[in-house]
Steps between C-alpha positions, in 0.01 A plus 500: 500500500877536450530608864292198596735274313830655611424539867316170548179691601230227457218752442463828318729768657206738511349297782803492725450696821844446649813510293748447783564138379646629169638846581831363637579337170753690288319419182188661653689818590620546148156441341329833449159360426511264799595789737227712349238243565625453856504871571138532377384286796562815726297738287119539433564404138444138408525286190193276468376239258245634265316171465521339844242239416708366212810432703662155484450307825874489587624821345827334403703481180374246247656158553658597843415374845397756762710504817208403724504155347858461639428612859212490738235778489609611851862551393390660172284757683770565759760581227269709271270654761208489261132486576323168486323581182830466311613178660349182365635189656566227240302179498812283568803646664814356651507466877869610488561873517816598305628857459638629173873479465513868387458597866847370581797729542883483550455456873245221520619206290217253462454160346314553174298282266414565134475301176755442223442513123359153504247584769684296759550633863817685565629549863789697638635719779529867414852643472476838350234732363497749204204720596501709177471183292277308741737201480697302756771227511422190708696192624328226293349210700300213343216268600304197381172675572364428146523126547344510853273820490310387816815479721658792680780669306857383575767719346864397440790703342522493125830333387505724193275541195482666156328815649798562740609866512861558618491695829814649660578394855402772753481451873230763538253284312571156638763327711455187282629496139191437281523202269236626251342834463196612298367838391129563460234770526361599836176594333435126434624369832347438843645470846517133614473423879767244612643371818846641422572871476881468447712268291792355701780258414309210657164591324419215256120520506237768540145415586180691403189406689289537182445262216546597137136416447419779748758744354407441136156660558679818590830500314385393154221757469725772642783420254265476191327834575809654349600222266341672193543853379197712580257513208343839545315491171255232632401702807149645507638808671741606222399780268609420143611753244161458340250693725215281379620230737434708803225369718175682515198475733212430271226457750305809411157344494353783707568745217241566233599345168472672165247397245675210311586562148633249236864402534736768383247770529552865584406596863449871584504635858460838654682513826511750782616552855391699792687632805333666800604621845873501416707582812242369741438162657183467284697506174346271234578401143236370264533358153270405214489368140223510253490263196349652188391317179424765230170447321429176681148586614585574867396822670755765380714198396590421866527120516603452865706667780671448833629704788694447821767643735865463564707590818841642594721753335210739410517700179276567202735328262493180713118497484523537118762224480281272707214548256722397211621189688146393585395534138789304360477234771151388373573538129532174303835405356617589145279809481550846380430763774448867484510696826338839506611708791532866603832434691821581307700339774307173457556514121877554538526213747304266272729579211808404702348144544575430139883514573483284813605799708354371825572134519858502361676831567621730771195712444293263715576625846546862387151528362193583713243217509763269351330183619176603330679589173706189506177285534346695209809427294471122588133502399587640160768247441331190640168565323654618175302831514549779255430810705462848358441793739296796378479837680161654548419841650360466853172671605433613145161341443628157375220265609715189558767698688238666719346158562839352609568805722164464682564128547847570656348755728225275615748219590602698814171441681375188329466178701525285193813655344780248542843582640778427259695228684865569570599142407353548157704800394824433688568149353700589191814428694546206743619727779368840601626771738277589800522753773323356813201357320480740205641405160744765397400655155690829526876536456648419846808714413317814378682820575230709665574344845859435539590452872764731642656282768715775645183702560323196630767414751533862615124523549488177704771631733348854519385590848233770541576773753355457852257752638207520738275310258759245379696353797801277490272198568284595206820527285607147598161349410509700179842371413408145569183513300682657205755225478244219553290648224804519268601138575136371484533387855195650661309257728212459263276192524667322204834539679359405835353177350856397417669603817218410748292240326383387844318820561400624153311247285501504123131612482571836646441799281547875545338611830375826329324390182492123584500391131866483400820339618714766679833551335688819427321561172166464671603742779519763222197389302257411781155636424457640847818709468514569124367852513740592785793348304412705192481812712844471660647402162347810341647701795842350418463610143380853599789538737745427231313735260534786757871446544552495122316832466723652772800366320374649169453844672853489646647415154264734322383212276164370400448170691200393285691242289650345816153486664371327193772240508441437867120457458555255209686256718308168528559476872218735593231252382438220755404157365598134539681507165694828550825397660639852493246628754572194717873585480443869588301422805762251623770768455670422170513854373538593130794693355261744336420652844851632525557567126218740496640709780849493335340628180390804702857563623449348848819314619451126500583453867251773594239338275559163670434654840180666382366177345597301807312737726189484279510121482547469878191726546313261273619197706389674817151555354489137374580367850254731671209475265540149346712281726377614838128462423575158343691401813206615717257285307721195526553563872132500563476163334796361690341608828185315407708197419708521821827540306688694755826674468664235726368232274624668195847561631547152659622221281275214409554195734721259323321198636164599339427478129363804324164335439431454877629839610243725347318677780186570299496194270137427591379845403372608155684767304480803735313743283206540746657408838643839584280627774428873514656693782413820661557784247696709750738211568544443129568866448763517776672180377498632141655821617771320687588283196509810283746657739262790579616539858450877476130446451479283803694758698260775391193289602657426835589863562139614408354246745741611771416870435126415520545326835706791624225749416240286675709488816538879496127545451433254783731702738337832403150362566609363839661830589 
């Protein structure tokens, strides 16, 4: 909000897509936080509101006027380049479009209008600018616009007033000695259109074609938006020192509720979590809690229970933590709670909640599942709960623990088990960090995947040797594909929708699985190619293993510890929430790849060459086994839709709007329109796309040989 106030950004900085309007300001360049927010636009990381439904309509500072009440929606959108959902035209706006005075510079000296301390209009011609202070000195001109607000504004030179600022004579500013000068803030001024650009000796009157009644609708709100100091404490988005004020999503009606007890009673829960299929696309986490009331007449003292699932960042501790959150979220306020669990990690995390470790310290982003733990901490504070964790031994015959364990296991395949909503457990802070669409709950700066940029750049420029099976043309395509993959510039459907919206409509999905939007993440995670992707990634790992073993033999050292370190890297597990695997596939290689070879006495430069060769082999397999089949599937669809190469490479006619230049606009989504072709034709085309020219040559040679033998037999028979 400080950035919003200082840089005149009328909406939250987190929703600004284009910072070019502010990046030329010196104050912006010196602001670390502003530059950080601007740089985040170019990364997959985003900051996002945790409670989007609770946002204020105008997203502005309390008591301040948003910029779009001072200019037309068209100009506002042109300056900010925002989507329509963030632009709400005001109910009554001025028909006069004025630009902020802060856009002026030393070279373009404009007429400016602002207000004085009494709220009266103040006019003047700009003389000099102090960009670092956002102030300027003007030649003061006066008008009687307040007495006749409906008349056009007539300006005349000020004979001298109490606000006069002595200004030294300088020919570079004006050829006419100013009678009265005035100094004010550019942040509160606007550019006034007049019929006179320069002041001459004969200039006695300057005319503006607008009335003060028209200008007042623009100038007064613009000036007053900065008239008061920003009151950050009254904003709903500010987290106070007291974590109990943090907003929480309390719509958990789909959860089972515990058996209600009298106010101030003691609630007892057995909680457990379950993790299955770790390292596979079918990974699942289940949680459960069981409420017990000793000697209350219930079967084995079990009063009620609940179970469900949670997504992303799979681990057994996360499942256990989700169970604790689910139990506390439905517990009445001002209650004593005892949590029985067989997870020591969950107990340690719960004890840290008593010291506000997650909502008000640096431990927040450095802790795994920090969003979940911060929400648990907020629940404890907001509800006034007295929570005591108790360790029980797992799988030791404890009835309630075994019951909770079976419930957590059954949640994986239950149709009635609710999914813990992300908005519920990521609302302890007003803003959350996301990577693509996944909320980050693991330290984004953890040390197990530190990118080695020297290795990355060397690998990008590394060219495999040419031989009979890898020609120069193959190397060129390989090099292009590698850089496009690294820059996330492959012609995937989501990219084509932006560059050629006339040919690729928004409804289009992946041509292979036909159930997901095709971006770079989906190219890796597509269900039709997932098993192949896992195979080539495993081959990548095995190739590194073999080279490490060879290095260990040369150095007469045991490479087992290095192999263990390599296999523990998170990049080998592919999932939508694992950014390190995404980075590896794009070509951002970790420093550990080189460090392991150096520990085995391999020179660093030699290790870089080895890793570069291994990664290029991986890229070659990725292009041949993932990208080429994907391209073939898309080309079949494009053939059916008559999207030819000429149509794709020719620009869209400028005289036709995009809506009327869709060649297949009358057709339904083309999931069943691809007509089957002759299998031999498909096989030949597939072979050509794959680059298997040798196979075609062999087939042609065999056919030629067969015809040659027939001719020989024919001649022998005739003879």
